[in-house]
N, C-alpha and C positions, 0 to 999 in steps of 0.2 A: 390512756395511761396517765397523762399529766392530770387530767380532771379527777381521776380516781384518787391520786395522791393528795390533791388539794382537798377533796372531800374528806378523806381520812384524817388529814391534819386538823380540819375544822372540828372533828368529833372528839379531839383530845380534851381532857379536863385541863383547867388553867394550870394546875400544879405539874401535870405531865408536860404541858407545852413549855413551861419554864425550864424543866429538866432537859427537854429536847434542845431548846435554844442554848442552854449552857454547854451540853455535850458538843453541839455544833461549833461553838466558839472555842472550846478546848482543842477540838480536832484541827480547826483552822490555825490556831496558834502553834500547835505542834508541827504542822506542815510548813508554816513560815519559818520556824526555827531550824528545821532540817534544811530548808532552802538556803538560809544564811550560812549555816555550817558548810554546806556543799560548795557555795560560791567562795567562801574564805579559804577553803582548803584546795580549791582547784588550781590547775597549772596556769590559769589565766592571770594569777597574781603571784608570780614566783618570788621566792627569796633571791636576792642577788647571789649568783653562783659563788660558792666559796666563803660566804659570810655567815652561814648558819652557826659555825663554831666560834669564829673570832668575834662575831658581833652578836652573841647570844643576847640581843636586845639593845642595839645602839639607840640612844635617846636622840631627840631632835634638837638638843642644845649641846654646846661644847662642854666637856667635863672640866671641872676645876683642877688645874694642874699647877705645878711649880717647876718651870723649866721645861725644855724640850724633851727630856727623857722621862718625864713622869709617866706612871702606868695608868692607862685609862680604866675606869671602873664601869663595866657593863651593867645594864639593868636586866630585867628578867624576861622580857618579851621580845621575840625577834621582830624586826621591822620588815614589812613586805613592801615591794615596789610594784605599783600598778603597771600592768602591761598595757599601755595605751594602744589605740588602733593606729599603728604606724602605717603610712602609705608604703606600698611595696615596690614602687619604682619612682624615678625622679622626673618623669615626663609630665607635661601638662600642669606644671605648678603655677604658671601664670601665663599671661598672653606672651606670644613670641615678640620680644622687643625689636622694633625696627630702629633705624638710625636716629629717629627723632621722637620715638614713642616714650610715653610715661606709663609704666605697667599699671594695670587696673587691679582693683581688689579681687582676690581669688577666694576659693572655697577654703574654709578653715582646715589646716593641715591636721590638727589634733582635736577630734571631737570631744574627747573627755576633758582635755585642758580647757577648751573654749566654753564648756558648760560651767566651769568654775570661775569664781571671781579672780581677776588677775591680782598678782602681788601688788600691794599698795606702793605707789611710786613717790609718795610725798617724802620730803626731806626728813631724814631721821633726826631725832632730837640729839643735839650735840652733847657729848660727855664733858664733864668738868675738866678744864685744862690745868696742868701744873703751872706754877709761877715761871716767868721767864728766867733763863739762865743768866748768870752775871757776866759782865763784859770780859772779853779776852782780847789781847792784842791781835790785830789784823782782822778779827771777825767782827761782824755787826752785833749790836745788842740783840738778844733773843726776843722772838715774838711771844705773846701770851695766847695766841690763837692760830688757826690755820692761815697760811699765807694766801693772798689773793691770786698768786701765780699758779698756773696749772703744770708747771715744770717739776717733775719728780725725778726719782733716780732708780735705775736698774742696777742690781748688785749680784755679782756672781759669787764672790767670797767677801765676807765681812772682815777683811784683813787690813783695813785702812782706818785709822782713828778719825780721819776727816769725815767719814760716812756718818757716824753718829753725831759728830759735832755739827754738821750741816743740818741733820734732822732736828736736833735739839733747838737750834737757832731759827731755822726757816720754817719748821713744821709744815713740810710739804703735804699736798693733798693726796699723793699716791706714792707708794714705794713698792717695788717688786724685787723678790729674791728668787734665785734659781739654785736648787740643790742645798745650799746652806740656809736653813730656814729658822732655826731656833732663835736667832737674834731678833726676829720680828716681834717677839715678846717685849724686847727692850724698846723697839719703835713705839709700841702701844703704850708703854709707860711714859716715854718722853713726849709723845704726840698722839694722844688717844683717839683723835678724830681722823688721823691719817688712814686712808684706805690702803690695805695691804693685799698684794697678789703674790701667790706662790706657785712655783712649778717644780715638779720632780722630773729631771731629765731622762725619762724612760718612755719609749714608744716603739711599737712593733707594727710597721705598716704592711708586713706580710699577712696580717689579718684581713686586709682589704680583699673582698670577694671570696676568701676562704672560710669565712663564717658570717653569720648575720651581724649587721652593725650593732644591734641591740645586745646581742650576746657578747660582742667584743667590748662594748662600753661597760657592761656589768663585770666582765673579767678584768678590765683595766681598773675599775674602782676597787675591786676586791684585792688587787695586787698592791694598792697604795693606801688602803683605808686606815691602817695603823699609823702611817705617817701623818695623815690628815688629823687623826685624833690626838696625836702627840704634839701638834703644832697649832694651838688655838690662836696664835698671833696672826694667822693667815685668814683674811676675810674671804677671798675668792681664790679658787683653785683652777689653774689652767689645765688643759689636756695636752694633746699633741702639739708640737711646735712646728710652724711653717709647713703644714701639710701641702703637698703639691697637687693641685686639682687635676691636671692633665686633660680630663674630659668630663662630660656631664655625669656619666655613670659613676666614675670614681668620686666626684664631688658630691653626688647624691648619696652615696654610701657614707661619706664623711658627715654629711648633714644629719643623717639618721643617727649616726654614732654620737654626735655632739648633742642632738636633741635628747636622746636617751640619757646621756651622761648628766645633762643639766637637771632633769627632773628626778632622776635617781639620786643624785647628790642632795637635792632638796629634801627628799624623803628620808635621807639618812642624817639630816641636820647640818648640811654643808651647802656652800654656794659655789657655782661654777662660772668660770669665764670661758666663753665659747669662741671659736674662730681661730685666732693666732696666725692669720695669713701673713706671708712675707710681703714686702713692699712690691707694688705693681701687679698684684693678683688678688682675686680673679678679675676677669673682664666684666663689663657692665651686664651683658646678657646672662653670664654665668652666675651673677649674684642671686638671681631668682631661684636657682637650684638650692642655694644654701638657706633660703628663707625658713624652712621648717625648724632649723636649729635656732634661729633668732626668735622665732615665735615661741619655741619652748623656753628659751632663756627668759623671755619677757614674762611668761606666765609662771615660771618656776623660780623666780628670784635670782636669776643669773645676770651676767653682763656680757657685752660684746667686747672683744679685744683684737687688735691687729697691729702691724708694724708699719712705720713710715720713716724713710730716710730720704735724703736728697744731697746734692752737691752741685756747685761749690758753695751754694747758699741754700737756706731752707725755702726760699720763695722762688727758686728757679723753676720755670715752667708753669707756674700758677697763672690762671687766666680767668676771665669772666666772659659771659655772652658768647660762648663758642660751642657749636654742635660737634660732638665727637672728640671732646677733650681726652677721653679714653674711648677706644673703639665701641661704637654702638650707643654711646651716651647721648641723651638729649641736651638741649640748651637749657641751663638753669639760670639764665638771666644774669643778675648782678651778684650771684653767689660765687665767691672765688673757689675754684677747684683746681686740682692738678693731677698729673699722672703719678707723681710720687707723694708729695706732701699735700694735705687736704683731700686726698683720695677718699678718705672716710666719708666725705659729704655725698659722694655718689650713692652710698648705701642709704643714707638718711633722707636726702632730698628725693631720690628716685624710688625707693622701696619702703623704708620704714615709716616716714611721715605720712605718705598717702594711705597707709594701712592702720593708722592710729597707734603706731608704736614708736613715734619719734622721740619718746622720752626713755627708750632703752639705754641704760648707762653704758658709756664707752670708755675704755682705757686704751690709749696707744701704748702698748706694753713694751715696745722698743722704738726708740726715736733718736734722731741725731743726724750727723753728717757721715755718710759713707760714700766714698768716691769711686772713680773709675781708674783703672791701672795706667792709662795714658792720657795725655793732654788732647784737647780738641773737641771736647764735648760741648753741650749747650752752656750758655752763660759764661763763655770763655773759661771753661773748667780747665785748670792746669793739670788735673789728675792727682790722685793721692788715695791712700788707704782709708784714712779716717781723719778726725778733726786735727790731730797733731801734724798730719801731713800738709794741711792747709794753713797752719798757723802763720808762717812767714808771709805767704801770699795775701792772707786777709789783712795783715798789718800794712802791707804795701798798698793795698787797695783802700786803706783808710777805714776799715770796719772797726778798728780798735787799736789802742797803743800796744797791745800784746795779743798773742794767740788766744789765751784763755778769755781775755776781756772781749775780743772780737767774737769769739764763739757765743758768749752770753748775749752780745748785742744781736747776733743773727737769730739766736733762739728766742729773743724777746718778740720778734715779729711773729713767729709761730705761736708763741704763748698768747699774743693779742688775738690771733685768729681763734684759738681754742676757747678763749674766754667769751667769745661771741656765741658759743654753742653751749647751752646749759646742760645738755646731755653728756658732755665730755667731762669725765672726772679729772683726767689729766694724762700726761705723757711721761713715761719713765725713760730717762736718757740713758743710752747704752754707752759705757757701762762703768761701774765702779768695781773694785776688787778683781780686775781683769787677770786671768791666769796667764802667766808668762809663757807657758808651753803650748798655747793654742793660738798664738798670733794676734791676740786682742789688745796688746799693749798700746797700739795706736789710738784705741778708743778710751783708754783709762782716764777717768774724770778727776783724779787727785788734784791737778792744777786748776781745775775749773770750779771746785767747790767754794772757795772763798769769794770770787766775784759773783758766782751764782747765788750765794747766800745774801750778799749785799743787794743784789737785784730783787730777790724774793722779799726781803724785809722792806726795801724802799717802796715796793708796790702797794703797801697798805694805804 
């Protein structure tokens, strides 16, 4: 059969042979076109649920707006989100860490992501800075560039004039806002190179195990996408706040949720901050379960964020050369680590650096002194709610002439540690604009802003 066809083809005239070749090429092109159309229309690359109408074509850049209430202008073509080959369970993500083991490299969690070039991690070109603000009594002269300090500020409500005064003068490396977001446009005007992080305080943990994490992430984005588009002053968007891991299955679900969110956000033109863990969690072995989310953030332009608090000082419990500084952690030699502060180094020294992701940017998105209700804890802790509760005790111990100045002196140690780690963008001190009806007034930073500004300016 094959030989007869070959013989027949050889008997064709040159003109007929050219026509036959042409028809073959046309048919091949038509089949290829049908294949492309079929793939692009398939359910393997779904629109983010709920976005087909509201995002009739979100672009990959922020729209030009004037103020937080500006109306976004959609483009013409819907943006589709690639449905990556997510792993379907959270087991076997890495070797089982023993008391002194360092996890080895594992199989790539996301084949489609790993086939692409990772997001460029080189330092972004700095934007032009406005001139320094003029002198004001009690405040230092303003900087004309970012401070060298990595101490920034967390803001619940922009209801204190000292917040923007601090930002204009100190030009912090990072600022975070929760709920009240529009004023971050003003931050970008005053300090255009400050990294801004935003969080909309909405989360529904009833979704865990009741729907696929990828579906939950898409639904979460769809519920907030208009707020994202109306607030271009936000560089990175957080997701759920202080998710409680409980067990590997629950943490594995959250890892897939955050991984999907990071890459779906990038496809829509935004950037995600993944993690958001409370102080003291997860434990060392559990960190391996969350690695899919960090890998996705690394390859999809996101950052890692978590919370660190301590008392009665920021260095309480920090150690070097100790095995099991947190349960299951190996000995990291001369690298200072702690159960509360500098806990972030367990992630980087034990997991991210060995896997070539040690430059994943990190924001400690809540930081400061948060105490225990009674006296008798480590480091002679007298007990207290937050920094204001410790002010008199700090002054008595000689940490500073006043509570606010003592707090800045204690924070300076933490700042010096962060400045040793190039991957750390900074820490946002909790909190300014504290609501009086939620018991956060003991944390309020109003009295700290002036000495903190003097410290930030003097560090140049």
